C-alpha positions, 0 to 999 in steps of 0.5 A: 521518526521511529516505526516502533513508536507508531500508533497501531490504531486504525485511522479513519478514512476521513482523517486520512483524506483530510491529511492528504488534502492538507499535504496537497496544500503543502502542509508538512505537519499533515505529512508527519501526521499521515506518517505517524498514522500509516507508516506501520501498515505501509512498512508491513506491506513493503517488508513482506515484499522486500524481506529486508528491514533496511531496504524496507525502511528506505523504500518507506521513505520513498513512498512518503515522498511519492505520497507528498508529491502525488497528494493533489491527485488523490480522489476519494471517489476512486479509492479509500485513502489507505488503499491509495497509499497502499498501492503506492507502497506496493508499487514502490516496493515492487519497483525497488525489488525489480531494480535490485534484481537488475543491479544487484551490486549497486547500492542506493546512496542518494534518493532521486527526487526528480520525477518525470511528470509525464510518466508519473501521470501515465502511471497514476492513470494506469494505477487508478484503472487497475485499482478500479478493476481490483475493487470491481473484482473484489466485489465478486468474492465471498465475504470471507475471501474479500475480508481476508484479502483486504485485511492482508493486502490493504491493511498489511495484516499477517495470516496469523493476525487474521486467524486471531482476529477472525477466530478461525484456523490459520489454514482456513485463512490461507485457503480463503486468501488462495481461493480469493486470489485465484478468483481475482485472477480469473476476474481480471483476466476475463 
């Protein structure tokens, strides 16, 4: 599947939740539909972290494998579907980055599909708790800071796109994001 042909429209949370439920039942067409609807946004998040298109494409494939494997654990009362998938993408990209720093000479030639169930369940619990904490702290931010952080980190929008959409200078967007991140950090460490 090509990223260039991926639609840019934003899918509804209900549609994404339905696709995740269908993935949990083993419907491969649902995963394909999910990929078509969300891959551009998740790819942007991953590319921003890895800064290498080829690595980001590999990582994106790993993300969809994780989404497929963990789809039965998705809980709409804990997080929106895009937020849940975005967290998986961000964590996978950061894991990939850490692995590259540890083993800079090693090239990834095969994809290990075997996941240690106990550690992945522990990780999902930790991710869920972290997600709840982030959402609680996001509610403490002013509207501009919250909106910029959500659109940037959860929807993968660039600062320039945010500036255009919100019709404010890019410097203002960067200030809102920086101040929002500082307040989030304070809230999460309190």
